[in-house]
Backbone bond lengths (Angstrom), bond angles and torsions (degrees), N, CA, C in turn:
res aa  C-N    CA-C-N  psi(-1)  N-CA   C-N-CA  omega(-1)  CA-C   N-CA-C  phi
1 M - - - 1.435 - - 1.524 107.86 -
2 Q 1.331 115.49 138.60 1.449 119.01 178.43 1.528 109.99 -138.99
3 I 1.310 115.10 161.29 1.455 121.75 174.19 1.513 107.00 -94.77
4 K 1.319 115.09 136.80 1.454 121.22 -178.64 1.524 108.11 -134.23
5 R 1.325 116.02 137.91 1.462 120.33 177.62 1.528 108.56 -87.65
6 T 1.327 115.85 132.35 1.462 121.58 176.17 1.527 108.14 -122.82
7 A 1.310 116.79 177.77 1.464 121.25 178.97 1.527 111.74 -60.91
8 S 1.327 117.07 -28.97 1.465 120.24 -178.61 1.527 113.70 -97.55
9 G 1.314 118.47 2.55 1.467 121.78 179.54 1.514 111.35 131.72
10 C 1.307 115.42 -160.29 1.466 120.63 -179.16 1.520 110.65 -93.74
11 V 1.314 115.65 142.15 1.463 122.47 176.92 1.528 108.19 -135.03
12 T 1.315 116.19 161.21 1.457 120.11 172.11 1.522 108.14 -98.63
13 E 1.316 113.97 147.76 1.457 120.79 -178.58 1.522 107.83 -132.79
14 L 1.320 116.79 127.48 1.459 121.55 177.46 1.519 108.48 -86.50
15 L 1.314 115.54 123.75 1.459 121.51 -176.33 1.529 111.01 -97.04
16 A 1.309 116.46 148.59 1.461 122.08 175.63 1.523 108.44 -102.96
17 T 1.321 116.15 62.52 1.459 122.34 -178.16 1.528 109.84 -110.41
18 S 1.301 115.17 173.94 1.460 120.06 176.32 1.526 109.83 -67.04
19 P 1.318 117.67 152.50 1.462 120.49 177.95 1.533 112.32 -59.61
20 V 1.303 116.27 148.44 1.458 124.55 173.71 1.522 106.16 -116.93
21 N 1.321 117.64 130.28 1.474 121.17 -174.13 1.523 111.32 55.38
22 R 1.323 116.53 32.78 1.468 124.78 -179.39 1.529 113.09 69.51
23 H 1.335 118.46 15.74 1.466 121.18 -177.26 1.522 111.39 -127.75
24 R 1.312 114.58 147.03 1.455 121.78 169.77 1.515 107.33 -150.57
25 P 1.304 120.17 112.69 1.462 125.71 3.12 1.527 111.36 -72.81
26 A 1.330 115.19 154.73 1.460 122.24 -179.55 1.527 109.44 -112.45
27 V 1.315 115.88 139.78 1.463 121.25 179.51 1.526 110.43 -62.99
28 D 1.328 118.10 -39.69 1.464 120.26 179.91 1.531 111.79 -57.78
29 V 1.311 117.87 -41.02 1.470 121.23 179.15 1.528 110.02 -64.06
30 L 1.319 116.93 -45.34 1.465 121.33 178.35 1.525 111.07 -61.20
31 F 1.336 116.94 -48.70 1.460 120.83 -178.73 1.532 111.47 -65.84
32 D 1.331 118.04 -38.04 1.472 120.28 176.71 1.524 110.73 -60.05
33 S 1.316 116.23 -42.92 1.466 118.94 179.88 1.527 110.74 -68.34
34 A 1.316 118.01 -36.46 1.468 120.61 176.74 1.524 110.49 -63.40
35 A 1.321 117.48 -40.75 1.463 121.34 178.07 1.526 110.11 -61.53
36 A 1.319 117.19 -43.25 1.465 121.44 -176.76 1.524 112.76 -74.63
37 V 1.324 117.20 -40.21 1.464 121.07 -172.97 1.530 112.86 -90.66
38 I 1.324 117.02 -39.40 1.468 120.57 -173.49 1.531 112.20 -105.88
39 G 1.334 116.61 -31.95 1.462 121.44 176.12 1.509 114.56 57.25
40 K 1.332 117.02 -127.24 1.462 121.27 -173.56 1.525 113.44 -71.46
41 Q 1.307 118.15 -7.53 1.466 121.51 176.44 1.529 112.29 -85.32
42 A 1.335 116.99 -6.78 1.465 121.80 -175.20 1.525 112.27 -88.37
43 V 1.322 114.83 157.36 1.456 123.34 171.81 1.520 106.68 -131.68
44 A 1.327 116.83 129.95 1.466 121.18 179.74 1.517 109.90 -118.03
45 V 1.323 115.50 143.23 1.461 122.57 175.81 1.512 107.54 -132.89
46 I 1.314 116.47 132.74 1.463 120.35 175.16 1.527 108.13 -118.76
47 L 1.335 114.71 128.16 1.461 121.68 -174.35 1.524 111.06 -111.25
48 T 1.314 114.61 177.36 1.454 122.96 -179.31 1.521 112.34 -45.17
49 G 1.304 116.64 140.23 1.458 121.33 178.45 1.512 110.92 167.28
50 M 1.323 115.53 161.75 1.462 121.45 -178.61 1.521 110.50 -91.43
51 G 1.305 116.17 147.44 1.449 121.27 173.15 1.510 113.13 96.41
52 K 1.338 114.48 -165.32 1.450 120.19 -175.52 1.519 112.70 -121.97
53 D 1.331 118.45 5.05 1.451 120.48 179.91 1.526 109.82 -58.06
54 G 1.310 116.48 129.72 1.454 121.99 179.27 1.515 114.21 104.26
55 A 1.329 118.12 -23.33 1.467 120.84 -175.13 1.526 111.92 -63.29
56 Q 1.310 118.13 -50.14 1.466 121.03 -178.23 1.534 111.63 -70.82
57 G 1.310 116.67 -38.64 1.460 119.93 177.40 1.517 111.45 -64.09
58 M 1.336 116.40 -40.29 1.466 119.70 177.55 1.525 110.45 -66.03
59 L 1.316 116.78 -37.12 1.463 119.79 177.02 1.531 110.04 -61.36
60 R 1.331 117.58 -42.35 1.460 120.17 178.09 1.526 111.23 -66.23
61 M 1.336 117.17 -33.00 1.465 119.67 174.72 1.526 110.44 -64.73
62 R 1.316 116.34 -45.14 1.465 119.71 179.67 1.533 110.61 -62.61
63 Q 1.308 116.38 -41.45 1.470 120.82 178.09 1.528 111.31 -63.94
64 A 1.330 117.32 -27.19 1.465 122.16 177.72 1.524 111.95 -83.26
65 G 1.339 116.73 -2.72 1.464 120.53 176.71 1.513 115.41 102.32
66 A 1.330 118.11 2.65 1.464 121.45 179.25 1.526 110.48 -71.28
67 R 1.311 115.97 155.69 1.466 121.37 170.95 1.525 106.68 -82.56
68 T 1.337 117.42 139.44 1.465 121.21 -176.72 1.520 110.51 -134.49
69 F 1.322 115.68 129.25 1.456 122.48 -178.72 1.523 110.14 -127.28
70 G 1.323 115.73 148.48 1.449 121.33 176.06 1.513 110.52 -129.34
71 Q 1.306 115.47 152.18 1.453 120.82 174.89 1.517 108.16 -73.91
72 D 1.327 117.09 137.32 1.467 120.13 -179.29 1.519 111.53 -75.54
73 E 1.320 115.12 159.88 1.464 121.14 -175.76 1.522 112.58 -60.07
74 A 1.318 117.35 -40.84 1.469 120.91 -175.46 1.521 113.39 -61.80
75 S 1.331 117.74 -31.28 1.466 119.44 -177.41 1.532 113.24 -98.38
76 C 1.330 117.93 -2.33 1.467 121.95 179.39 1.522 111.77 -82.24
77 V 1.316 115.97 144.15 1.458 120.74 168.06 1.527 107.95 -74.85
78 V 1.336 115.85 -43.96 1.466 122.90 176.41 1.526 106.98 -132.00
79 Y 1.318 117.17 114.37 1.465 121.75 -178.47 1.522 109.95 -90.01
80 G 1.331 116.46 58.44 1.460 121.83 -179.05 1.514 112.01 -98.29
81 M 1.317 116.80 -66.90 1.453 120.94 -177.94 1.534 112.51 -62.31
82 P 1.333 119.11 -46.44 1.467 118.22 177.39 1.529 112.22 -63.12
83 R 1.306 117.68 -35.31 1.463 121.32 179.35 1.519 110.69 -64.79
84 E 1.325 116.83 -47.44 1.463 120.74 -179.55 1.528 110.84 -61.67
85 A 1.315 117.06 -41.57 1.463 120.58 178.22 1.527 110.93 -64.73
86 F 1.321 116.55 -39.75 1.461 120.93 178.09 1.533 110.57 -64.83
87 L 1.333 116.88 -43.48 1.470 121.09 -176.74 1.528 113.12 -64.18
88 V 1.337 117.80 -31.84 1.468 119.42 179.90 1.527 112.17 -88.30
89 G 1.328 116.85 0.50 1.464 120.32 178.35 1.514 114.12 86.97
90 A 1.321 117.47 15.36 1.463 121.04 -178.77 1.523 113.06 -80.70
91 V 1.325 117.47 -28.10 1.460 122.03 -175.96 1.525 109.57 -89.95
92 E 1.312 114.77 118.87 1.460 121.54 177.97 1.529 110.49 -72.71
93 E 1.336 115.78 -45.82 1.463 121.41 -179.24 1.521 109.33 -145.06
94 Q 1.350 116.62 147.48 1.461 122.48 176.27 1.524 109.42 -113.11
95 Y 1.338 115.43 141.27 1.464 120.84 -179.43 1.525 109.72 -142.92
96 P 1.335 116.72 157.92 1.460 119.87 171.08 1.533 109.33 -64.13
97 L 1.307 116.09 153.27 1.460 121.76 -177.95 1.523 111.83 -50.56
98 E 1.320 117.47 -42.54 1.470 120.52 -175.48 1.533 112.99 -68.33
99 D 1.318 118.55 -14.74 1.473 121.74 179.51 1.523 113.72 -99.27
100 L 1.316 118.00 -13.41 1.461 120.81 -172.88 1.527 113.72 -65.22
101 S 1.311 118.21 -41.14 1.471 118.76 -178.60 1.522 110.88 -62.78
102 R 1.321 117.55 -39.83 1.464 121.32 178.03 1.528 110.61 -63.19
103 K 1.324 116.97 -41.26 1.464 121.13 179.83 1.529 111.45 -66.00
104 V 1.316 116.84 -39.32 1.468 120.20 177.79 1.527 110.20 -65.63
105 L 1.322 116.81 -43.05 1.465 119.69 178.40 1.523 111.13 -62.77
106 Q 1.318 117.04 -40.45 1.462 120.09 177.10 1.525 110.78 -63.23
107 A 1.310 117.16 -42.23 1.467 121.30 -178.55 1.528 111.73 -66.87
108 T 1.316 117.30 -33.74 1.457 120.01 -177.28 1.524 112.42 -86.12
109 S 1.313 117.76 -11.41 1.470 119.61 -179.72 1.523 112.54 -91.96
110 R 1.318 117.82 -3.71 1.467 121.63 -179.60 1.495 111.87 -81.10
């Protein structure tokens, strides 16, 4: 899945491509497109999950100027995906699940 800019705004598009990180849709593909299309206007959140899908894409979003948040270890069922994103420097800040929506709203209201 990727974000694509159209004449009427941004839309998501489901791609029929090979899996990335063994997944289709893959978070890395979505985050890469957000970095390219939305850049510093984007906000990314990575939540509990196994594996590393999303870590590199989130890093590219952060490098493009996006705000990036991860779920903290204490509130995760599986601290896999948020951990990998944190380890590569993709996560700007970590919060418990119950605080993430407030942080996203604050980031998008600036």
